[in-house]
C-alpha positions as a Python dict, from the first residue, in 0.01 Angstrom:
ca = {
    (1, 'M'): (0, 0, 0),
    (2, 'D'): (77, -341, 149),
    (3, 'Q'): (391, -419, -50),
    (4, 'W'): (666, -205, -188),
    (5, 'K'): (887, -371, -446),
    (6, 'F'): (1228, -254, -571),
    (7, 'E'): (1405, -418, -865),
    (8, 'S'): (1769, -380, -959),
    (9, 'N'): (1854, -251, -1304),
    (10, 'T'): (2021, -545, -1481),
    (11, 'K'): (2101, -352, -1798),
    (12, 'K'): (2349, -124, -1618),
    (13, 'Y'): (2513, -425, -1454),
    (14, 'F'): (2544, -614, -1782),
    (15, 'F'): (2682, -315, -1975),
    (16, 'L'): (2940, -247, -1703),
    (17, 'A'): (3064, -606, -1727),
    (18, 'C'): (3075, -590, -2108),
    (19, 'A'): (3262, -258, -2105),
    (20, 'L'): (3521, -394, -1861),
    (21, 'F'): (3565, -705, -2073),
    (22, 'L'): (3608, -495, -2388),
    (23, 'V'): (3865, -263, -2227),
    (24, 'G'): (4051, -565, -2087),
    (25, 'G'): (4055, -732, -2429),
    (26, 'V'): (4185, -417, -2598),
    (27, 'L'): (4463, -384, -2339),
    (28, 'M'): (4562, -751, -2372),
    (29, 'Y'): (4568, -724, -2752),
    (30, 'G'): (4754, -392, -2753),
    (31, 'F'): (5024, -509, -2513),
    (32, 'R'): (5048, -873, -2625),
    (33, 'D'): (5415, -840, -2727),
    (34, 'F'): (5547, -759, -2381),
    (35, 'D'): (5899, -847, -2272),
    (36, 'V'): (5895, -1118, -2005),
    (37, 'T'): (6253, -1060, -1892),
    (38, 'H'): (6202, -689, -1813),
    (39, 'F'): (5912, -550, -1617),
    (40, 'A'): (5804, -271, -1854),
    (41, 'D'): (5493, -64, -1921),
    (42, 'S'): (5374, -315, -2177),
    (43, 'T'): (5383, -590, -1913),
    (44, 'V'): (5170, -381, -1679),
    (45, 'G'): (4927, -299, -1961),
    (46, 'F'): (4887, -665, -2052),
    (47, 'F'): (4827, -779, -1695),
    (48, 'L'): (4585, -490, -1635),
    (49, 'G'): (4389, -622, -1934),
    (50, 'V'): (4393, -973, -1786),
    (51, 'F'): (4275, -834, -1451),
    (52, 'L'): (3988, -636, -1609),
    (53, 'S'): (3879, -936, -1815),
    (54, 'L'): (3876, -1161, -1509),
    (55, 'L'): (3690, -897, -1308),
    (56, 'S'): (3425, -861, -1576),
    (57, 'S'): (3384, -1239, -1596),
    (58, 'S'): (3330, -1256, -1221),
    (59, 'L'): (3071, -974, -1242),
    (60, 'L'): (2861, -1190, -1471),
    (61, 'F'): (2844, -1467, -1208),
    (62, 'T'): (2759, -1254, -903),
    (63, 'P'): (2400, -1163, -815),
    (64, 'Y'): (2304, -943, -1105),
    (65, 'Y'): (1928, -932, -1052),
    (66, 'E'): (1779, -856, -715),
    (67, 'V'): (1425, -778, -600),
    (68, 'T'): (1365, -635, -253),
    (69, 'T'): (1005, -644, -127),
    (70, 'I'): (889, -467, 187),
    (71, 'D'): (562, -624, 307),
    (72, 'S'): (373, -431, 573),
    (73, 'L'): (110, -704, 628),
    (74, 'S'): (357, -977, 720),
    (75, 'R'): (601, -717, 864),
    (76, 'S'): (893, -858, 668),
    (77, 'I'): (1151, -784, 402),
    (78, 'V'): (1214, -1040, 127),
    (79, 'I'): (1531, -1019, -84),
    (80, 'R'): (1546, -1238, -397),
    (81, 'S'): (1879, -1265, -577),
    (82, 'K'): (1908, -1442, -912),
    (83, 'T'): (2234, -1555, -1067),
    (84, 'L'): (2318, -1785, -1353),
    (85, 'F'): (2334, -2071, -1102),
    (86, 'G'): (2000, -2026, -929),
    (87, 'E'): (1793, -1814, -698),
    (88, 'K'): (1855, -1717, -336),
    (89, 'V'): (1576, -1589, -111),
    (90, 'K'): (1638, -1414, 222),
    (91, 'K'): (1346, -1324, 447),
    (92, 'I'): (1396, -1080, 735),
    (93, 'S'): (1121, -1038, 994),
    (94, 'A'): (1068, -695, 1148),
    (95, 'D'): (1091, -856, 1492),
    (96, 'V'): (1465, -926, 1451),
    (97, 'I'): (1550, -572, 1333),
    (98, 'E'): (1661, -336, 1609),
    (99, 'S'): (1714, -22, 1399),
    (100, 'A'): (1787, 103, 1048),
    (101, 'R'): (1979, 394, 900),
    (102, 'V'): (2109, 529, 570),
    (103, 'A'): (2478, 451, 523),
    (104, 'F'): (2717, 512, 236),
    (105, 'I'): (3033, 389, 69),
    (106, 'G'): (3279, 643, -62),
    (107, 'R'): (3410, 984, 32),
    (108, 'A'): (3394, 1328, -116),
    (109, 'S'): (3767, 1356, -180),
    (110, 'N'): (3787, 1078, -440),
    (111, 'F'): (3570, 1261, -699),
    (112, 'I'): (3339, 961, -729),
    (113, 'G'): (2982, 983, -607),
    (114, 'N'): (2886, 801, -291),
    (115, 'T'): (2677, 485, -303),
    (116, 'Y'): (2400, 494, -44),
    (117, 'Y'): (2220, 196, 108),
    (118, 'I'): (2009, 109, 412),
    (119, 'S'): (2191, -65, 695),
    (120, 'L'): (1977, -282, 921),
    (121, 'H'): (2110, -344, 1272),
    (122, 'M'): (1978, -677, 1396),
    (123, 'R'): (1900, -767, 1759),
    (124, 'D'): (2180, -1027, 1759),
    (125, 'G'): (2439, -757, 1675),
    (126, 'S'): (2481, -838, 1305),
    (127, 'Y'): (2419, -602, 1014),
    (128, 'T'): (2232, -650, 687),
    (129, 'Q'): (2245, -414, 390),
    (130, 'L'): (1950, -328, 168),
    (131, 'F'): (1991, -189, -185),
    (132, 'L'): (2369, -242, -187),
    (133, 'S'): (2417, -534, -425),
    (134, 'G'): (2264, -505, -768),
    (135, 'Y'): (2211, -175, -948),
    (136, 'Y'): (1909, -10, -789),
    (137, 'D'): (1798, 322, -931),
    (138, 'G'): (1858, 601, -681),
    (139, 'R'): (2165, 447, -517),
    (140, 'T'): (2361, 770, -561),
    (141, 'S'): (2094, 990, -399),
    (142, 'E'): (2079, 1018, -21),
    (143, 'N'): (1729, 1167, -39),
    (144, 'V'): (1591, 865, -228),
    (145, 'L'): (1729, 630, 37),
    (146, 'K'): (1589, 851, 317),
    (147, 'E'): (1245, 821, 156),
    (148, 'R'): (1282, 443, 148),
    (149, 'L'): (1395, 449, 512),
    (150, 'M'): (1086, 651, 614),
    (151, 'Y'): (863, 400, 433),
    (152, 'L'): (1047, 116, 606),
    (153, 'E'): (984, 282, 943),
    (154, 'K'): (615, 334, 865),
    (155, 'A'): (553, -10, 711),
    (156, 'L'): (742, -226, 961),
    (157, 'G'): (730, -12, 1275),
    (158, 'I'): (1105, -21, 1338),
    (159, 'M'): (1321, 254, 1484),
    (160, 'C'): (1512, 444, 1218),
    (161, 'E'): (1808, 674, 1273),
    (162, 'K'): (1793, 989, 1065),
}
């Protein structure tokens, strides 16, 4: 196989933003009669609703659709991000990648599953993340990302840390 293509799941991203907006709207409506002179629970509830609504609005304008293509013929990785304002394309040649490894965000003590991604260490000392933005299927499974890392090693011929 010359190309391996991964697409983010936009439905999960959209429903998350809608759910946050709905919860924020319910909180703002439920606590709309807060007392300005005293900082009470109703004030906190109202401003939490405002915060969630603003957060959900910003989620709709961040990259919500992303396609990552690993091309073994051209020895490159192409990342296409689409937003409401346009498309951004980033091409990474295998020659500028020093190594790659599976990394994660989160910790076991917070009762929330870790989010795994592939971290590329570039020859100039910078880092680039694959499969971190956008909702890719398999982001919560370390084994899925290790399989992608092995394919990356085989397709591009880069050193991968296991």
